[in-house]
N, C-alpha and C positions, 0 to 999 in steps of 0.2 A: 446518518452514522448509522441511526437503527434500520436503513435498509445498506448502506454497503456493507457493512461488516457477514453479512446473513450471503451480501453476493460473495463476497469475496471466499465466503466460502462457500458456496458452492463450486465460481472459478478453481478454486485449488483443488475441489474436486473429478473435475472437469483434467485440467491439467495433470493430476499423475490420471493417470488409465480408461477413466471415462468420456476422449475427446468427443463432440461431435461436433455437428456440421458447420455452425457459430460461434467451436467456443473461442476462435477468434475474437472474430464483433464483442461477443460477451464480457472478452477481456478489455477488445476499446475501452465499451462503455464502465466499464471498472474504472477505467485509470481515467478517466476524464473528471468521475466523482472524486475518487479520493486524489486528482491536483487541481482542484477545487478547492479538498477542504485545506494539501498543503496549503496552497497560497495563502488560505482563510490563517492558516497559523499563525505565516511569513508577514504578517500587516500587525499579527499582535505581538508575533515573539522579541519584538523592542522594548515591550513594558510588562514584562516575564525576570523575575529578577531569576536569574540561572545561582540563582545559590539558597534561594530557595523553592526552587523547584522543580519537577517530576522527569523532567524530560532532559536525556542530555538530547542537544540539540545535534552533536554532529554529530552521533550518532544519526540520528534521524535522515540531517545529507546524503549519511554515507549510506542509508538502505534508496535514499530515493536511486542516484546516483546508479547500484549495485542494482535494484529496478530497473529501471532506463535499460540501461545493457542490457540485464537477459532477456529486456522484450523484445532492441530492437535486431538482439540474436536471433530471436523462437529456440530460445531455449529452455521445455513450458516444465518439465524440470525443476529449472534450479528458482523457475520464477513463482511456481510453486511455495518451493523453501523459503526465499523472499516472501512472501506474501499472510504466508500463513506465520515463520520466528520472526518477525520485525515488522512486519506494516497492523497486523489487525493487535499486534499489543501495545502501538504508537494510539490506533486510531481506538483504543476501551479507554487507555489512560483521559484518553480527551469527553470519553462520554462524562 
């Protein structure tokens, strides 16, 4: 997480207009890291008491689906917004 969040911030800046030749490849690597975190989270989510947790699991699932759809459509601005407004706050809670 200590490397993933700064990496997401970097790719958000690139997606918001500072696109580089390798931005999409960089994004794919970031998403691979994020997917690993999601898989780990999903492995423990059944042990989390939903009444006493700070995670809105339905919101996390919705954010992941939105991100996936935006990535498939190559919508750079939408990806940047989802990463900045939904994914980074989720990751920050995991720290």
